N, C-alpha and C positions, 0 to 999 in steps of 0.2 A: 505497690505497685505489681499492675497484672502483667503477664507475658504479654510479648505483642505477638499477632499471628502474623503469617502471609497470607496470600493471596490466597481466594476461594480455588480451589483445583477445576472446576468447570469456568472460571474466566483464564488462567492460564492455560488451558487446553483450546479458548475460541482464540486467543493470541497466536497460538503456536497452528493453528488450524488457518488464521490470518497469510503466516509467512507460509506455510507448506502451501499453500494456494499463488503464492507472489512469486516463490523458487520453482514453480513446476512440477512439484514432486508428487505424483498421483498415489503412490505407494503410501507416504505420511499423511498425506491428508484423508484418503480411505481411513486408515487406522483411526486418527481422531474423532473423524467422522463417527465410527464405530465408537469409541470411548464417551463423545459426546453424549450418544442415546443412550449406554448403558447408566450414563450420571441422572439421567432420567430427562436432561433438555429435548422438548418438541422438537418433530421435526420439520415443522413448518418455524420452529428462530432459525433450527440448523442451517435451514434455504435461507434465511434471509443472511445471515452469516456468511454463506458462500456467496450469495450474489453480489452483496456489499463486497469482501476483498477481491472478485472477479473483476468488479468494476472500475476500482483503485488499481489493479494490476496490470487492468487494462489501457486504464491512462497512464499511468507512469510508462505504460511501457513506448506507447504509442509519443510521447513528449521526447522521450529519449532517443527514441529510434529516429524520430524529423532530426535531431542535433545531430546525431551520428552523420544521419546521411548528407546534412548540411555542411560539415566536416570533410566529410570525406570527397563531397563535392567542390571542397577548395576553401569554403567559409574557414575564418577563424576562429576557435571556440570564445573567445573574446567575444567577436561577433554573433553568435548565436545568443549568447549569454546577454547578451546588450538587448537583442531584440527581445528573448522571452521576458524581462523585465519591465518593457513597454509595451508589451500586448495585452492587449483589455481584457483578454481572457486568460491569462494566468498572473501571479504576483507571484516574486521570485527572492527570497531572502540573497542578496547582493555578497551577504557575507558567505553566503553560503549555498549557491546556485545549484549544488548537483540534482535538484529537486523541484521542478516546479507544480504546483497546485493547482486548482480553479479559484478562480477567486469568487465566484459566487458561494463559496465552499469555506471560503476565508478561512483558507489553509496555504503555508507558504513552504512549510518545506515536508516531507514524507519519511 
């Protein structure tokens, strides 16, 4: 039986890059971009990863921010989650409605 290997380090760096962008950590983002370049990942692919991660982070924050504002304006959290789950632009997992995704992308939770 062969020894099981871990993930390719570049894949781990891509996941780390996405997380650094989502957490809005510029120093970690720059560090990982540099590391990906040194691993031979082409610049256009790094740009695509960054663009995708930014889009996901922005959409997630906009949805969360809207819910926070509604709750601050007096709506109950249950009411916000209920509206989000019936919204045609989102699909929420009612068991864990902490994150809603775009129905077009067929993702319910991030």
